[in-house]
C-alpha atoms as one frame of an Amber mdcrd trajectory, in Angstrom:
protein
  69.251  72.399  93.982  66.968  75.388  94.429  66.819  77.943  91.613  68.982
  81.094  91.811  65.910  83.171  92.684  64.901  80.819  95.493  68.412  81.128
  96.936  68.473  84.920  96.630  64.930  86.182  97.342  64.166  87.560 100.799
  61.149  89.416 102.250  61.474  93.105 103.024  61.161  92.636 106.791  63.871
  90.012 107.189  66.546  91.029 109.740  69.807  91.885 108.000  71.754  89.376
 110.062  69.512  86.676 108.572  69.772  88.244 105.118  73.570  87.986 105.184
  73.218  84.338 106.158  71.013  83.794 103.077  73.682  85.486 100.961  76.401
  83.224 102.391  74.444  80.012 102.007  72.878  80.811  98.619  76.192  81.628
  96.922  74.398  83.604  94.222  76.089  86.919  95.003  72.923  88.988  95.321
  69.832  89.418  97.503  66.527  90.147  95.751  64.261  91.971  98.206  60.528
  91.772  97.520  57.359  93.245  98.933  54.577  91.215 100.518  53.047  90.764
  97.038  56.320  89.574  95.468  57.130  92.851  93.700  60.758  93.918  93.365
  61.742  96.370  96.080  65.471  96.403  95.422  68.653  94.373  95.332  71.744
  94.115  97.484  74.830  92.631  95.888  77.670  90.971  97.715  79.717  94.100
  97.017  77.021  96.326  98.541  77.181  94.295 101.758  80.960  94.358 101.986
  81.177  98.103 101.283  78.640  98.634 104.052  80.804  96.640 106.468  83.828
  98.781 105.613  81.717 101.913 106.124  80.739 100.731 109.599  77.035 100.350
 108.858  74.993  98.493 111.435  73.166  95.290 110.503  70.727  95.833 113.352
  67.819  96.547 111.011  65.561  94.904 108.435  66.428  94.365 104.780  64.218
  97.197 103.520  65.632  99.588 106.126  69.147  98.644 105.085  68.206  99.058
 101.428  67.158 102.667 102.021  70.707 103.454 103.108  72.310 101.690 100.153
  75.021 103.747  98.502  75.708 102.646  94.944  76.447 105.695  92.798  76.731
 103.591  89.620  73.340 101.845  89.785  71.165 103.451  92.496  68.111 101.609
  91.129  67.980  97.881  90.325  68.426  96.864  86.706  65.828  94.394  85.437
  64.143  93.065  82.313  60.703  91.610  81.567  60.575  87.842  81.966  59.701
  87.680  78.264  63.184  88.942  77.305  65.351  86.670  75.189  68.629  85.196
  76.366  70.447  87.447  73.890  68.758  90.524  75.367  69.693  89.455  78.888
  73.285  88.789  77.924  73.540  92.106  76.081  72.276  94.094  79.089  74.510
  92.254  81.545  77.565  92.658  79.343  76.885  96.343  78.676  76.159  97.167
  82.325  78.927  94.876  83.631  76.621  93.043  86.009  76.347  89.346  86.818
  72.706  89.155  87.984  69.465  90.318  86.369  66.007  90.062  87.987  63.222
  89.202  85.556  59.784  90.688  86.193  56.202  90.016  85.144  53.232  92.363
  85.502  53.059  94.531  88.632  56.853  94.219  88.933  56.510  90.682  90.307
  59.867  88.891  90.331  59.594  85.579  88.500  63.226  84.642  87.826  66.853
  85.651  88.267  69.251  85.424  85.316  72.937  84.764  86.005  75.701  85.776
  83.632  77.514  82.446  84.006  74.387  80.645  82.779  74.040  82.871  79.724
  77.557  82.699  78.332  77.628  81.106  74.864  80.197  78.504  75.923  79.081
  76.759  79.129  82.738  76.246  80.041  83.678  79.872  79.432  84.083  82.351
  82.252  84.916  86.067  82.153  88.174  85.317  84.004  90.819  82.651  83.697
  90.708  80.152  86.584  92.584  81.249  89.668  95.763  79.554  90.796  95.986
  79.324  94.583  99.105  79.258  96.740  98.633  77.824 100.237 101.257  78.663
 102.847 101.589  75.409 104.797 105.189  75.419 106.015 104.851  76.720 109.577
 105.969  74.750 112.632 102.678  75.165 114.494 104.554  75.725 117.756 101.521
  77.115 119.583  99.613  73.889 118.911 102.338  71.598 120.234 102.136  68.672
 121.085  99.378  68.251 118.478 101.931  69.211 115.835 104.737  66.987 117.150
 104.201  64.455 114.379 101.747  66.323 112.129 102.115  69.679 110.349  99.453
  72.132 111.471  97.536  72.265 108.143  97.193  68.471 108.256  95.564  68.366
 111.688  92.140  66.691 111.412  89.133  68.984 111.650  85.891  67.036 111.721
  87.766  63.879 110.699  89.409  65.474 107.652  92.752  67.348 107.394  92.297
  71.110 107.467  94.313  71.452 104.257  92.012  68.984 102.494  89.002  71.097
 103.469  90.746  74.168 102.087  91.622  72.507  98.789  88.095  71.123  98.418
  86.620  74.596  98.943  89.035  76.034  96.383  88.075  73.336  93.864  84.388
  74.100  94.368  85.163  77.785  93.711  86.661  76.939  90.320  90.345  76.751
  91.272  92.107  74.060  89.280  95.789  74.625  90.125  97.051  74.675  93.708
 100.605  75.300  94.870 101.380  74.240  98.442 104.364  75.850 100.149 105.804
  73.345 102.643 108.720  73.010 105.043 107.887  71.259 108.334 107.143  67.558
 107.687 106.547  68.271 103.996 106.463  64.555 103.201 103.180  64.134 105.112
 101.513  66.777 102.934 102.890  65.376  99.667 102.071  61.767 100.574  98.433
  62.755 101.200  97.772  64.883  98.112 100.376  63.662  95.589  99.563  65.482
  92.322  96.051  66.379  93.486  94.092  64.400  90.911  92.181  62.493  93.607
  90.944  65.860  94.913  89.927  67.360  91.576  92.874  69.773  91.252  96.490
  69.795  90.135  98.913  70.252  93.044 102.518  71.447  92.862 104.830  72.056
  95.811 107.254  74.752  96.892 109.680  73.352  99.449 111.316  75.890 101.748
 114.751  74.865 102.976 114.635  77.666 105.538 111.936  79.974 106.929 111.111
  82.495 104.206 108.117  84.270 105.759 104.512  84.363 104.594 105.445  85.990
 101.271 109.059  84.892 100.887 108.231  81.519  99.349 106.581  83.319  96.420
 110.138  83.982  95.246 110.427  80.259  94.532 107.810  80.428  91.757 107.714
  82.173  88.403 105.959  85.499  88.054 102.312  84.614  87.292 100.493  85.746
  84.167  97.214  86.465  85.954  95.709  87.143  89.365  97.042  84.851  92.101
  95.216  83.761  95.250  97.426  83.337  98.334  96.143  82.045 101.670  97.460
  80.802 104.973  97.193  77.076 105.527  95.819  77.397 109.056  92.611  79.255
 108.147  89.207  77.561 108.154  86.774  79.638 106.125  83.797  79.497 103.776
  84.877  82.749 102.086  83.428  83.312  98.620  86.586  83.466  96.490  84.650
  84.438  93.371  83.180  87.437  95.195  86.635  88.407  96.402  87.988  88.324
  92.855  85.122  90.458  91.580  85.742  92.969  94.386  89.466  92.952  93.558
  88.849  93.658  89.872  86.188  96.298  90.549  88.747  98.268  92.574  91.584
  97.730  90.056  93.795  96.637  92.940  97.368  95.414  92.821  96.740  93.506
  96.047  93.572  92.759  97.995  93.742  91.593 101.600  90.782  89.860 103.226
  89.938  91.380 106.599  87.729  90.371 109.488  85.846  92.727 111.771  87.162
  92.440 115.318  85.543  93.948 118.399  87.585  94.506 121.531  85.854  95.420
 124.779  87.831  97.204 127.473  86.808  95.719 130.836  87.330  99.025 132.636
  86.029 102.554 132.528  88.199 104.549 130.097  89.155 108.074 131.159  90.076
 110.591 128.451  92.245 113.466 129.632  93.773 116.689 128.374  96.678 117.031
 130.707  95.289 116.608 134.229  91.763 117.635 133.132  89.280 114.794 132.616
  87.238 115.362 129.452  85.297 112.111 129.053  84.620 108.930 130.948  83.388
 105.886 129.024  82.321 102.766 130.882  83.727  99.571 129.355  83.743 100.791
 125.723  84.020  98.521 122.700  86.428  99.323 119.878  86.069  97.931 116.366
  88.878  97.337 113.909  89.692  95.094 110.970  92.301  92.343 111.270  94.274
  90.564 108.578  92.448  87.320 107.700  95.348  85.661 105.878  93.810  85.553
 102.381  95.134  87.708  99.516  94.735  88.347  95.797  97.838  89.542  93.959
  98.316  90.905  90.478 101.527  89.877  88.654 103.084  93.306  89.266 102.997
  92.618  93.011 105.856  90.171  92.385 108.033  93.091  91.277 108.125  94.184
  94.934 109.540  90.901  96.255 113.195  91.181  97.388 115.797  89.043  95.662
 117.462  87.925  98.896 116.506  84.835 100.889 115.790  86.755 104.067 112.323
  86.209 105.607 109.693  88.415 103.986 106.075  88.553 105.127 102.853  89.554
 103.385 102.700  92.622 105.635 106.114  93.667 104.274 104.863  93.205 100.717
 101.713  95.223 101.397 103.744  98.095 102.852 106.069  98.136  99.827 103.152
  98.195  97.386 101.476 101.044  99.278 104.718 103.058  99.376 105.076 102.557
  95.632 101.702 104.249  95.154  99.858 101.165  93.910  96.381 100.219  95.105
  95.841  97.898  98.055  92.231  97.317  99.130  90.567  95.417 101.956  87.881
  92.800 101.388  85.720  92.291 104.495  84.712  88.716 105.287  81.140  88.183
 106.439  81.308  84.413 105.937  82.631  81.912 108.463  86.321  82.427 109.298
  88.616  81.047 111.983  92.386  81.242 112.383  93.433  77.944 113.981  96.477
  79.182 115.849  95.787  78.220 119.448  94.541  74.980 121.079  91.244  76.668
 121.965  90.812  77.698 118.314  91.346  74.100 117.250  88.629  72.942 119.646
  86.321  75.692 118.379  86.859  74.467 114.816  85.862  70.934 115.811  82.662
  72.151 117.458  81.789  74.435 114.535  82.239  71.635 111.998  80.045  69.337
 114.080  77.384  72.048 114.363  77.448  72.658 110.602  78.728  76.234 110.967
  81.880  75.704 108.925  82.553  73.880 105.678
């Protein structure tokens, strides 16, 4: 595998759309932007990119142009050390500054290496956080995909020759998740017969069996209140989302709940007329509106469970989010720039097959 620097370094003139693709594929969590001579120009972290998406910044520019508009009040200039620094020095700086990446420079500010916090920890098995437990909501009927779901639950439909749920669990395993809880109802035996206890897939799998529809958050009442952050995701989502980046974003914002969102553009196929009473004020020809939609992936702190109702009535994640907001606790949005597709309609299912074949989705 290429070194962290090789997976993170980009030239100053690279289009930002290509730069984000490097960030997604490299999985390092940072872009190191260099001049034509290899000198450090600046860095863009995964968090910088996602904050820019939320702020509505355009990616129709080059990396150095985007860098000039970077807004990071904590560290406006990149933090670096000479490439002669010791591992202890690197670890001390990264711990003190609470950063996970550190460019290393030679003379003339030439970037020669990129230190990663995970590689510098004294215990190779140690991580700053306990491993995430993931809950996958896989109990839906999949009515919109009928007759494909006549004999197969929607999360078990094959995508590229492999059940969608298996792809999800494999991605979670690769992100460091070791415990997975699958919430089932419709044809639960098919799910359990495929995964059993999960050992063949590198994780431990438990099951929550819904005897009746409980909603996208209601089945959480069937499990004990967790001791740490919990990842919850819909079982019909195909995504290469960086779960580690999402957890970092969640912790940085001290959130009770983080909801992953996807940018969605909607074009009106007509000229829109704005009026004040009968008076026309503006006419816009086929405008495009941008909003963020719920992507079906969430991070919850244990206190979020205190907002779950005790009754068995259906209760959705949107209900939980509204209750947490009304209680005055923090809910933040985490924009997805990686691949994401909600497989809810037959045309979405066909899109997933094509994307897997083209290598666009994992």
